[in-house]
PQR file of N, CA, C, O and H, with PARSE charges and radii, in Angstrom:
ATOM      1  N   MET A   1       6.694 -13.297  -3.173 -0.4000 1.5000
ATOM      2  CA  MET A   1       5.425 -12.807  -3.565 -0.0000 2.0000
ATOM      3  C   MET A   1       5.442 -12.291  -4.993  0.5500 1.7000
ATOM      4  O   MET A   1       4.475 -12.485  -5.730 -0.5500 1.4000
ATOM      5  N   GLY A   2       6.512 -11.643  -5.393 -0.4000 1.5000
ATOM      6  CA  GLY A   2       6.592 -11.103  -6.734 -0.0000 2.0000
ATOM      7  C   GLY A   2       7.096 -12.167  -7.694  0.5500 1.7000
ATOM      8  O   GLY A   2       6.743 -13.342  -7.588 -0.5500 1.4000
ATOM      9  H   GLY A   2       7.298 -11.485  -4.794  0.4000 1.0000
ATOM     10  N   SER A   3       7.914 -11.741  -8.615 -0.4000 1.5000
ATOM     11  CA  SER A   3       8.471 -12.677  -9.598 -0.0000 2.0000
ATOM     12  C   SER A   3       9.548 -13.538  -8.947  0.5500 1.7000
ATOM     13  O   SER A   3      10.138 -13.139  -7.943 -0.5500 1.4000
ATOM     14  H   SER A   3       8.201 -10.787  -8.700  0.4000 1.0000
ATOM     15  N   PRO A   4       9.808 -14.725  -9.516 -0.5600 1.5000
ATOM     16  CA  PRO A   4      10.825 -15.602  -8.926  0.2800 2.0000
ATOM     17  C   PRO A   4      12.217 -14.972  -9.020  0.5500 1.7000
ATOM     18  O   PRO A   4      12.522 -14.245  -9.965 -0.5500 1.4000
ATOM     19  N   LEU A   5      13.043 -15.263  -8.030 -0.4000 1.5000
ATOM     20  CA  LEU A   5      14.398 -14.730  -7.989 -0.0000 2.0000
ATOM     21  C   LEU A   5      15.302 -15.524  -8.918  0.5500 1.7000
ATOM     22  O   LEU A   5      15.148 -16.737  -9.061 -0.5500 1.4000
ATOM     23  H   LEU A   5      12.795 -15.854  -7.262  0.4000 1.0000
ATOM     24  N   LYS A   6      16.236 -14.840  -9.543 -0.4000 1.5000
ATOM     25  CA  LYS A   6      17.228 -15.500 -10.383 -0.0000 2.0000
ATOM     26  C   LYS A   6      18.524 -15.552  -9.587  0.5500 1.7000
ATOM     27  O   LYS A   6      19.219 -14.544  -9.455 -0.5500 1.4000
ATOM     28  H   LYS A   6      16.360 -13.854  -9.427  0.4000 1.0000
ATOM     29  N   CYS A   7      18.848 -16.727  -9.058 -0.4000 1.5000
ATOM     30  CA  CYS A   7      20.048 -16.845  -8.244 -0.0000 2.0000
ATOM     31  C   CYS A   7      20.610 -18.254  -8.351  0.5500 1.7000
ATOM     32  O   CYS A   7      19.929 -19.169  -8.815 -0.5500 1.4000
ATOM     33  H   CYS A   7      18.283 -17.545  -9.165  0.4000 1.0000
ATOM     34  N   ASN A   8      21.846 -18.424  -7.924 -0.4000 1.5000
ATOM     35  CA  ASN A   8      22.512 -19.726  -7.892 -0.0000 2.0000
ATOM     36  C   ASN A   8      22.938 -20.021  -6.468  0.5500 1.7000
ATOM     37  O   ASN A   8      23.211 -19.106  -5.690 -0.5500 1.4000
ATOM     38  H   ASN A   8      22.399 -17.681  -7.547  0.4000 1.0000
ATOM     39  N   VAL A   9      22.996 -21.307  -6.127 -0.4000 1.5000
ATOM     40  CA  VAL A   9      23.433 -21.722  -4.811 -0.0000 2.0000
ATOM     41  C   VAL A   9      24.714 -22.518  -4.977  0.5500 1.7000
ATOM     42  O   VAL A   9      24.778 -23.429  -5.802 -0.5500 1.4000
ATOM     43  H   VAL A   9      22.775 -22.050  -6.758  0.4000 1.0000
ATOM     44  N   VAL A  10      25.740 -22.180  -4.196 -0.4000 1.5000
ATOM     45  CA  VAL A  10      27.023 -22.869  -4.252 -0.0000 2.0000
ATOM     46  C   VAL A  10      27.283 -23.483  -2.894  0.5500 1.7000
ATOM     47  O   VAL A  10      27.199 -22.806  -1.869 -0.5500 1.4000
ATOM     48  H   VAL A  10      25.688 -21.440  -3.526  0.4000 1.0000
ATOM     49  N   VAL A  11      27.604 -24.788  -2.888 -0.4000 1.5000
ATOM     50  CA  VAL A  11      27.906 -25.486  -1.652 -0.0000 2.0000
ATOM     51  C   VAL A  11      29.390 -25.792  -1.650  0.5500 1.7000
ATOM     52  O   VAL A  11      29.907 -26.384  -2.598 -0.5500 1.4000
ATOM     53  H   VAL A  11      27.672 -25.338  -3.721  0.4000 1.0000
ATOM     54  N   ASN A  12      30.075 -25.396  -0.597 -0.4000 1.5000
ATOM     55  CA  ASN A  12      31.520 -25.524  -0.535 -0.0000 2.0000
ATOM     56  C   ASN A  12      31.966 -26.611   0.439  0.5500 1.7000
ATOM     57  O   ASN A  12      32.815 -26.353   1.292 -0.5500 1.4000
ATOM     58  H   ASN A  12      29.655 -24.915   0.173  0.4000 1.0000
ATOM     59  N   HIS A  13      31.428 -27.789   0.336 -0.4000 1.5000
ATOM     60  CA  HIS A  13      31.921 -28.882   1.156 -0.0000 2.0000
ATOM     61  C   HIS A  13      31.856 -30.175   0.357  0.5500 1.7000
ATOM     62  O   HIS A  13      31.043 -30.312  -0.557 -0.5500 1.4000
ATOM     63  H   HIS A  13      30.739 -27.999  -0.357  0.4000 1.0000
ATOM     64  N   HIS A  14      32.699 -31.097   0.701 -0.4000 1.5000
ATOM     65  CA  HIS A  14      32.791 -32.370  -0.006 -0.0000 2.0000
ATOM     66  C   HIS A  14      32.392 -33.484   0.955  0.5500 1.7000
ATOM     67  O   HIS A  14      32.881 -33.545   2.083 -0.5500 1.4000
ATOM     68  H   HIS A  14      33.359 -30.986   1.443  0.4000 1.0000
ATOM     69  N   VAL A  15      31.514 -34.350   0.510 -0.4000 1.5000
ATOM     70  CA  VAL A  15      31.025 -35.435   1.350 -0.0000 2.0000
ATOM     71  C   VAL A  15      31.851 -36.684   1.045  0.5500 1.7000
ATOM     72  O   VAL A  15      31.945 -37.103  -0.108 -0.5500 1.4000
ATOM     73  H   VAL A  15      31.116 -34.301  -0.406  0.4000 1.0000
ATOM     74  N   GLU A  16      32.434 -37.262   2.055 -0.4000 1.5000
ATOM     75  CA  GLU A  16      33.194 -38.504   1.911 -0.0000 2.0000
ATOM     76  C   GLU A  16      32.267 -39.681   2.218  0.5500 1.7000
ATOM     77  O   GLU A  16      31.631 -39.728   3.271 -0.5500 1.4000
ATOM     78  H   GLU A  16      32.358 -36.921   2.992  0.4000 1.0000
ATOM     79  N   LEU A  17      32.202 -40.611   1.300 -0.4000 1.5000
ATOM     80  CA  LEU A  17      31.381 -41.802   1.503 -0.0000 2.0000
ATOM     81  C   LEU A  17      32.267 -42.960   1.901  0.5500 1.7000
ATOM     82  O   LEU A  17      33.404 -43.077   1.443 -0.5500 1.4000
ATOM     83  H   LEU A  17      32.719 -40.573   0.445  0.4000 1.0000
ATOM     84  N   SER A  18      31.738 -43.817   2.760 -0.4000 1.5000
ATOM     85  CA  SER A  18      32.471 -45.006   3.134 -0.0000 2.0000
ATOM     86  C   SER A  18      32.411 -46.006   1.982  0.5500 1.7000
ATOM     87  O   SER A  18      31.626 -45.835   1.049 -0.5500 1.4000
ATOM     88  H   SER A  18      30.815 -43.723   3.133  0.4000 1.0000
ATOM     89  N   GLU A  19      33.220 -47.026   2.045 -0.4000 1.5000
ATOM     90  CA  GLU A  19      33.236 -48.044   0.998 -0.0000 2.0000
ATOM     91  C   GLU A  19      31.881 -48.743   0.894  0.5500 1.7000
ATOM     92  O   GLU A  19      31.427 -49.064  -0.204 -0.5500 1.4000
ATOM     93  H   GLU A  19      33.857 -47.165   2.803  0.4000 1.0000
ATOM     94  N   GLU A  20      31.245 -48.974   2.026 -0.4000 1.5000
ATOM     95  CA  GLU A  20      29.928 -49.616   2.030 -0.0000 2.0000
ATOM     96  C   GLU A  20      28.897 -48.729   1.346  0.5500 1.7000
ATOM     97  O   GLU A  20      28.072 -49.220   0.576 -0.5500 1.4000
ATOM     98  H   GLU A  20      31.614 -48.713   2.918  0.4000 1.0000
ATOM     99  N   GLU A  21      28.935 -47.427   1.618 -0.4000 1.5000
ATOM    100  CA  GLU A  21      27.993 -46.496   0.999 -0.0000 2.0000
ATOM    101  C   GLU A  21      28.236 -46.406  -0.502  0.5500 1.7000
ATOM    102  O   GLU A  21      27.288 -46.337  -1.283 -0.5500 1.4000
ATOM    103  H   GLU A  21      29.606 -47.027   2.243  0.4000 1.0000
ATOM    104  N   LYS A  22      29.506 -46.406  -0.908 -0.4000 1.5000
ATOM    105  CA  LYS A  22      29.835 -46.383  -2.330 -0.0000 2.0000
ATOM    106  C   LYS A  22      29.314 -47.630  -3.023  0.5500 1.7000
ATOM    107  O   LYS A  22      28.757 -47.556  -4.119 -0.5500 1.4000
ATOM    108  H   LYS A  22      30.276 -46.462  -0.273  0.4000 1.0000
ATOM    109  N   LYS A  23      29.497 -48.781  -2.376 -0.4000 1.5000
ATOM    110  CA  LYS A  23      29.051 -50.046  -2.944 -0.0000 2.0000
ATOM    111  C   LYS A  23      27.520 -50.063  -3.058  0.5500 1.7000
ATOM    112  O   LYS A  23      26.975 -50.495  -4.074 -0.5500 1.4000
ATOM    113  H   LYS A  23      29.950 -48.841  -1.487  0.4000 1.0000
ATOM    114  N   ALA A  24      26.837 -49.595  -2.020 -0.4000 1.5000
ATOM    115  CA  ALA A  24      25.382 -49.569  -2.033 -0.0000 2.0000
ATOM    116  C   ALA A  24      24.869 -48.619  -3.122  0.5500 1.7000
ATOM    117  O   ALA A  24      23.907 -48.944  -3.817 -0.5500 1.4000
ATOM    118  H   ALA A  24      27.280 -49.244  -1.194  0.4000 1.0000
ATOM    119  N   ALA A  25      25.495 -47.462  -3.275 -0.4000 1.5000
ATOM    120  CA  ALA A  25      25.079 -46.504  -4.301 -0.0000 2.0000
ATOM    121  C   ALA A  25      25.304 -47.084  -5.693  0.5500 1.7000
ATOM    122  O   ALA A  25      24.477 -46.899  -6.586 -0.5500 1.4000
ATOM    123  H   ALA A  25      26.277 -47.198  -2.710  0.4000 1.0000
ATOM    124  N   ARG A  26      26.409 -47.778  -5.877 -0.4000 1.5000
ATOM    125  CA  ARG A  26      26.709 -48.395  -7.177 -0.0000 2.0000
ATOM    126  C   ARG A  26      25.681 -49.473  -7.511  0.5500 1.7000
ATOM    127  O   ARG A  26      25.188 -49.530  -8.638 -0.5500 1.4000
ATOM    128  H   ARG A  26      27.081 -47.929  -5.151  0.4000 1.0000
ATOM    129  N   GLU A  27      25.357 -50.323  -6.544 -0.4000 1.5000
ATOM    130  CA  GLU A  27      24.372 -51.384  -6.761 -0.0000 2.0000
ATOM    131  C   GLU A  27      22.992 -50.793  -7.060  0.5500 1.7000
ATOM    132  O   GLU A  27      22.261 -51.311  -7.906 -0.5500 1.4000
ATOM    133  H   GLU A  27      25.757 -50.276  -5.629  0.4000 1.0000
ATOM    134  N   ALA A  28      22.640 -49.717  -6.370 -0.4000 1.5000
ATOM    135  CA  ALA A  28      21.348 -49.073  -6.612 -0.0000 2.0000
ATOM    136  C   ALA A  28      21.300 -48.487  -8.021  0.5500 1.7000
ATOM    137  O   ALA A  28      20.277 -48.573  -8.699 -0.5500 1.4000
ATOM    138  H   ALA A  28      23.234 -49.297  -5.683  0.4000 1.0000
ATOM    139  N   ALA A  29      22.412 -47.890  -8.459 -0.4000 1.5000
ATOM    140  CA  ALA A  29      22.456 -47.310  -9.801 -0.0000 2.0000
ATOM    141  C   ALA A  29      22.362 -48.403 -10.858  0.5500 1.7000
ATOM    142  O   ALA A  29      21.669 -48.234 -11.861 -0.5500 1.4000
ATOM    143  H   ALA A  29      23.243 -47.820  -7.908  0.4000 1.0000
ATOM    144  N   ILE A  30      23.047 -49.516 -10.646 -0.4000 1.5000
ATOM    145  CA  ILE A  30      23.002 -50.632 -11.590 -0.0000 2.0000
ATOM    146  C   ILE A  30      21.590 -51.201 -11.664  0.5500 1.7000
ATOM    147  O   ILE A  30      21.088 -51.490 -12.750 -0.5500 1.4000
ATOM    148  H   ILE A  30      23.610 -49.653  -9.830  0.4000 1.0000
ATOM    149  N   LYS A  31      20.955 -51.361 -10.509 -0.4000 1.5000
ATOM    150  CA  LYS A  31      19.593 -51.900 -10.474 -0.0000 2.0000
ATOM    151  C   LYS A  31      18.619 -50.964 -11.197  0.5500 1.7000
ATOM    152  O   LYS A  31      17.749 -51.424 -11.936 -0.5500 1.4000
ATOM    153  H   LYS A  31      21.363 -51.126  -9.627  0.4000 1.0000
ATOM    154  N   LYS A  32      18.764 -49.670 -10.987 -0.4000 1.5000
ATOM    155  CA  LYS A  32      17.896 -48.692 -11.644 -0.0000 2.0000
ATOM    156  C   LYS A  32      18.088 -48.748 -13.153  0.5500 1.7000
ATOM    157  O   LYS A  32      17.116 -48.697 -13.906 -0.5500 1.4000
ATOM    158  H   LYS A  32      19.471 -49.297 -10.386  0.4000 1.0000
ATOM    159  N   LEU A  33      19.336 -48.852 -13.598 -0.4000 1.5000
ATOM    160  CA  LEU A  33      19.624 -48.931 -15.022 -0.0000 2.0000
ATOM    161  C   LEU A  33      19.019 -50.187 -15.632  0.5500 1.7000
ATOM    162  O   LEU A  33      18.454 -50.136 -16.725 -0.5500 1.4000
ATOM    163  H   LEU A  33      20.126 -48.894 -12.987  0.4000 1.0000
ATOM    164  N   GLN A  34      19.133 -51.312 -14.938 -0.4000 1.5000
ATOM    165  CA  GLN A  34      18.556 -52.561 -15.427 -0.0000 2.0000
ATOM    166  C   GLN A  34      17.041 -52.450 -15.549  0.5500 1.7000
ATOM    167  O   GLN A  34      16.462 -52.930 -16.523 -0.5500 1.4000
ATOM    168  H   GLN A  34      19.592 -51.353 -14.051  0.4000 1.0000
ATOM    169  N   GLU A  35      16.400 -51.825 -14.576 -0.4000 1.5000
ATOM    170  CA  GLU A  35      14.941 -51.669 -14.618 -0.0000 2.0000
ATOM    171  C   GLU A  35      14.523 -50.767 -15.775  0.5500 1.7000
ATOM    172  O   GLU A  35      13.521 -51.030 -16.438 -0.5500 1.4000
ATOM    173  H   GLU A  35      16.871 -51.435 -13.785  0.4000 1.0000
ATOM    174  N   GLU A  36      15.289 -49.704 -16.016 -0.4000 1.5000
ATOM    175  CA  GLU A  36      14.976 -48.811 -17.126 -0.0000 2.0000
ATOM    176  C   GLU A  36      15.113 -49.528 -18.467  0.5500 1.7000
ATOM    177  O   GLU A  36      14.267 -49.367 -19.347 -0.5500 1.4000
ATOM    178  H   GLU A  36      16.104 -49.491 -15.477  0.4000 1.0000
ATOM    179  N   GLU A  37      16.179 -50.321 -18.626 -0.4000 1.5000
ATOM    180  CA  GLU A  37      16.388 -51.050 -19.873 -0.0000 2.0000
ATOM    181  C   GLU A  37      15.301 -52.097 -20.080  0.5500 1.7000
ATOM    182  O   GLU A  37      14.829 -52.295 -21.200 -0.5500 1.4000
ATOM    183  H   GLU A  37      16.866 -50.452 -17.912  0.4000 1.0000
ATOM    184  N   LEU A  38      14.903 -52.769 -19.000 -0.4000 1.5000
ATOM    185  CA  LEU A  38      13.834 -53.759 -19.083 -0.0000 2.0000
ATOM    186  C   LEU A  38      12.520 -53.093 -19.493  0.5500 1.7000
ATOM    187  O   LEU A  38      11.763 -53.641 -20.293 -0.5500 1.4000
ATOM    188  H   LEU A  38      15.286 -52.609 -18.090  0.4000 1.0000
ATOM    189  N   ALA A  39      12.258 -51.915 -18.943 -0.4000 1.5000
ATOM    190  CA  ALA A  39      11.040 -51.186 -19.309 -0.0000 2.0000
ATOM    191  C   ALA A  39      11.066 -50.800 -20.787  0.5500 1.7000
ATOM    192  O   ALA A  39      10.040 -50.865 -21.463 -0.5500 1.4000
ATOM    193  H   ALA A  39      12.873 -51.469 -18.292  0.4000 1.0000
ATOM    194  N   LYS A  40      12.233 -50.400 -21.287 -0.4000 1.5000
ATOM    195  CA  LYS A  40      12.357 -50.063 -22.711 -0.0000 2.0000
ATOM    196  C   LYS A  40      12.066 -51.281 -23.578  0.5500 1.7000
ATOM    197  O   LYS A  40      11.344 -51.184 -24.571 -0.5500 1.4000
ATOM    198  H   LYS A  40      13.067 -50.347 -20.738  0.4000 1.0000
ATOM    199  N   LEU A  41      12.629 -52.428 -23.202 -0.4000 1.5000
ATOM    200  CA  LEU A  41      12.408 -53.648 -23.969 -0.0000 2.0000
ATOM    201  C   LEU A  41      10.937 -54.036 -23.979  0.5500 1.7000
ATOM    202  O   LEU A  41      10.393 -54.406 -25.019 -0.5500 1.4000
ATOM    203  H   LEU A  41      13.215 -52.506 -22.396  0.4000 1.0000
ATOM    204  N   LYS A  42      10.301 -53.952 -22.829 -0.4000 1.5000
ATOM    205  CA  LYS A  42       8.877 -54.289 -22.751 -0.0000 2.0000
ATOM    206  C   LYS A  42       8.045 -53.347 -23.607  0.5500 1.7000
ATOM    207  O   LYS A  42       7.088 -53.767 -24.259 -0.5500 1.4000
ATOM    208  H   LYS A  42      10.743 -53.651 -21.984  0.4000 1.0000
ATOM    209  N   LYS A  43       8.415 -52.071 -23.602 -0.4000 1.5000
ATOM    210  CA  LYS A  43       7.681 -51.093 -24.394 -0.0000 2.0000
ATOM    211  C   LYS A  43       7.839 -51.400 -25.883  0.5500 1.7000
ATOM    212  O   LYS A  43       6.872 -51.316 -26.639 -0.5500 1.4000
ATOM    213  H   LYS A  43       9.192 -51.730 -23.073  0.4000 1.0000
ATOM    214  N   ARG A  44       9.051 -51.754 -26.305 -0.4000 1.5000
ATOM    215  CA  ARG A  44       9.287 -52.103 -27.704 -0.0000 2.0000
ATOM    216  C   ARG A  44       8.491 -53.338 -28.101  0.5500 1.7000
ATOM    217  O   ARG A  44       7.874 -53.366 -29.165 -0.5500 1.4000
ATOM    218  H   ARG A  44       9.837 -51.822 -25.690  0.4000 1.0000
ATOM    219  N   GLN A  45       8.502 -54.362 -27.247 -0.4000 1.5000
ATOM    220  CA  GLN A  45       7.776 -55.592 -27.538 -0.0000 2.0000
ATOM    221  C   GLN A  45       6.281 -55.316 -27.631  0.5500 1.7000
ATOM    222  O   GLN A  45       5.601 -55.856 -28.503 -0.5500 1.4000
ATOM    223  H   GLN A  45       9.003 -54.339 -26.382  0.4000 1.0000
ATOM    224  N   GLN A  46       5.776 -54.487 -26.746 -0.4000 1.5000
ATOM    225  CA  GLN A  46       4.356 -54.156 -26.763 -0.0000 2.0000
ATOM    226  C   GLN A  46       4.010 -53.394 -28.040  0.5500 1.7000
ATOM    227  O   GLN A  46       2.965 -53.636 -28.643 -0.5500 1.4000
ATOM    228  H   GLN A  46       6.328 -54.049 -26.037  0.4000 1.0000
ATOM    229  N   ALA A  47       4.875 -52.485 -28.450 -0.4000 1.5000
ATOM    230  CA  ALA A  47       4.633 -51.729 -29.675 -0.0000 2.0000
ATOM    231  C   ALA A  47       4.640 -52.663 -30.882  0.5500 1.7000
ATOM    232  O   ALA A  47       3.823 -52.507 -31.790 -0.5500 1.4000
ATOM    233  H   ALA A  47       5.725 -52.289 -27.960  0.4000 1.0000
ATOM    234  N   LYS A  48       5.551 -53.630 -30.899 -0.4000 1.5000
ATOM    235  CA  LYS A  48       5.607 -54.599 -31.994 -0.0000 2.0000
ATOM    236  C   LYS A  48       4.321 -55.420 -32.040  0.5500 1.7000
ATOM    237  O   LYS A  48       3.776 -55.671 -33.115 -0.5500 1.4000
ATOM    238  H   LYS A  48       6.214 -53.757 -30.162  0.4000 1.0000
ATOM    239  N   ARG A  49       3.846 -55.829 -30.887 -0.4000 1.5000
ATOM    240  CA  ARG A  49       2.610 -56.615 -30.837 -0.0000 2.0000
ATOM    241  C   ARG A  49       1.439 -55.803 -31.364  0.5500 1.7000
ATOM    242  O   ARG A  49       0.609 -56.314 -32.116 -0.5500 1.4000
ATOM    243  H   ARG A  49       4.289 -55.625 -30.013  0.4000 1.0000
ATOM    244  N   GLU A  50       1.373 -54.542 -30.969 -0.4000 1.5000
ATOM    245  CA  GLU A  50       0.283 -53.689 -31.437 -0.0000 2.0000
ATOM    246  C   GLU A  50       0.364 -53.511 -32.942  0.5500 1.7000
ATOM    247  O   GLU A  50      -0.661 -53.544 -33.622 -0.5500 1.4000
ATOM    248  H   GLU A  50       2.047 -54.127 -30.358  0.4000 1.0000
ATOM    249  N   ASN A  51       1.568 -53.322 -33.475 -0.4000 1.5000
ATOM    250  CA  ASN A  51       1.735 -53.168 -34.919 -0.0000 2.0000
ATOM    251  C   ASN A  51       1.351 -54.451 -35.648  0.5500 1.7000
ATOM    252  O   ASN A  51       0.725 -54.398 -36.706 -0.5500 1.4000
ATOM    253  H   ASN A  51       2.401 -53.295 -32.922  0.4000 1.0000
ATOM    254  N   ASN A  52       1.718 -55.589 -35.096 -0.4000 1.5000
ATOM    255  CA  ASN A  52       1.388 -56.870 -35.722 -0.0000 2.0000
ATOM    256  C   ASN A  52      -0.112 -57.111 -35.736  0.5500 1.7000
ATOM    257  O   ASN A  52      -0.636 -57.629 -36.722 -0.5500 1.4000
ATOM    258  H   ASN A  52       2.227 -55.631 -34.236  0.4000 1.0000
ATOM    259  N   THR A  53      -0.806 -56.758 -34.690 -0.4000 1.5000
ATOM    260  CA  THR A  53      -2.249 -56.976 -34.663 -0.0000 2.0000
ATOM    261  C   THR A  53      -2.943 -56.058 -35.657  0.5500 1.7000
ATOM    262  O   THR A  53      -3.941 -56.449 -36.263 -0.5500 1.4000
ATOM    263  H   THR A  53      -0.381 -56.337 -33.889  0.4000 1.0000
ATOM    264  N   GLU A  54      -2.432 -54.843 -35.834 -0.4000 1.5000
ATOM    265  CA  GLU A  54      -3.028 -53.934 -36.805 -0.0000 2.0000
ATOM    266  C   GLU A  54      -2.851 -54.477 -38.216  0.5500 1.7000
ATOM    267  O   GLU A  54      -3.775 -54.419 -39.028 -0.5500 1.4000
ATOM    268  H   GLU A  54      -1.621 -54.526 -35.342  0.4000 1.0000
ATOM    269  N   VAL A  55      -1.675 -54.999 -38.507 -0.4000 1.5000
ATOM    270  CA  VAL A  55      -1.398 -55.538 -39.835 -0.0000 2.0000
ATOM    271  C   VAL A  55      -2.283 -56.754 -40.079  0.5500 1.7000
ATOM    272  O   VAL A  55      -2.837 -56.903 -41.168 -0.5500 1.4000
ATOM    273  H   VAL A  55      -0.924 -55.046 -37.848  0.4000 1.0000
ATOM    274  N   GLN A  56      -2.422 -57.612 -39.097 -0.4000 1.5000
ATOM    275  CA  GLN A  56      -3.230 -58.806 -39.255 -0.0000 2.0000
ATOM    276  C   GLN A  56      -4.700 -58.446 -39.483  0.5500 1.7000
ATOM    277  O   GLN A  56      -5.372 -59.072 -40.303 -0.5500 1.4000
ATOM    278  H   GLN A  56      -1.972 -57.490 -38.212  0.4000 1.0000
ATOM    279  N   THR A  57      -5.191 -57.457 -38.774 -0.4000 1.5000
ATOM    280  CA  THR A  57      -6.604 -57.092 -38.966 -0.0000 2.0000
ATOM    281  C   THR A  57      -6.821 -56.474 -40.338  0.5500 1.7000
ATOM    282  O   THR A  57      -7.883 -56.647 -40.935 -0.5500 1.4000
ATOM    283  H   THR A  57      -4.646 -56.948 -38.108  0.4000 1.0000
ATOM    284  N   GLN A  58      -5.837 -55.765 -40.836 -0.4000 1.5000
ATOM    285  CA  GLN A  58      -5.971 -55.188 -42.162 -0.0000 2.0000
ATOM    286  C   GLN A  58      -5.933 -56.281 -43.219  0.5500 1.7000
ATOM    287  O   GLN A  58      -6.659 -56.210 -44.211 -0.5500 1.4000
ATOM    288  H   GLN A  58      -4.974 -55.625 -40.351  0.4000 1.0000
ATOM    289  N   LEU A  59      -5.101 -57.283 -43.017 -0.4000 1.5000
ATOM    290  CA  LEU A  59      -5.000 -58.359 -43.996 -0.0000 2.0000
ATOM    291  C   LEU A  59      -6.290 -59.164 -44.073  0.5500 1.7000
ATOM    292  O   LEU A  59      -6.658 -59.638 -45.148 -0.5500 1.4000
ATOM    293  H   LEU A  59      -4.512 -57.340 -42.211  0.4000 1.0000
ATOM    294  N   THR A  60      -6.982 -59.326 -42.944 -0.4000 1.5000
ATOM    295  CA  THR A  60      -8.223 -60.111 -42.980 -0.0000 2.0000
ATOM    296  C   THR A  60      -9.354 -59.369 -43.663  0.5500 1.7000
ATOM    297  O   THR A  60     -10.318 -59.993 -44.106 -0.5500 1.4000
ATOM    298  H   THR A  60      -6.682 -58.940 -42.071  0.4000 1.0000
ATOM    299  N   LEU A  61      -9.259 -58.061 -43.758 -0.4000 1.5000
ATOM    300  CA  LEU A  61     -10.307 -57.292 -44.417 -0.0000 2.0000
ATOM    301  C   LEU A  61     -10.293 -57.494 -45.922  0.5500 1.7000
ATOM    302  O   LEU A  61     -11.333 -57.364 -46.567 -0.5500 1.4000
ATOM    303  H   LEU A  61      -8.476 -57.554 -43.398  0.4000 1.0000
ATOM    304  N   PHE A  62      -9.172 -57.801 -46.481 -0.4000 1.5000
ATOM    305  CA  PHE A  62      -9.064 -57.990 -47.930 -0.0000 2.0000
ATOM    306  C   PHE A  62      -9.432 -59.386 -48.246  0.5500 1.7000
ATOM    307  O   PHE A  62      -9.415 -59.781 -49.412 -0.5500 1.4000
ATOM    308  H   PHE A  62      -8.327 -57.907 -45.957  0.4000 1.0000
TER
END
């Protein structure tokens, strides 16, 4: 109800993953990384296209 508490939580156990779970987690991480990189590339390409159209419209005005 009052101000938020300032505290830390410590967990004292270690989770063992099976080889299948490790493999699945690795594949998921790789897939996520690939999607992020693809999104970056698309964003760069889109920005380049927008810049090119602005330059072209300015050139036609002269």
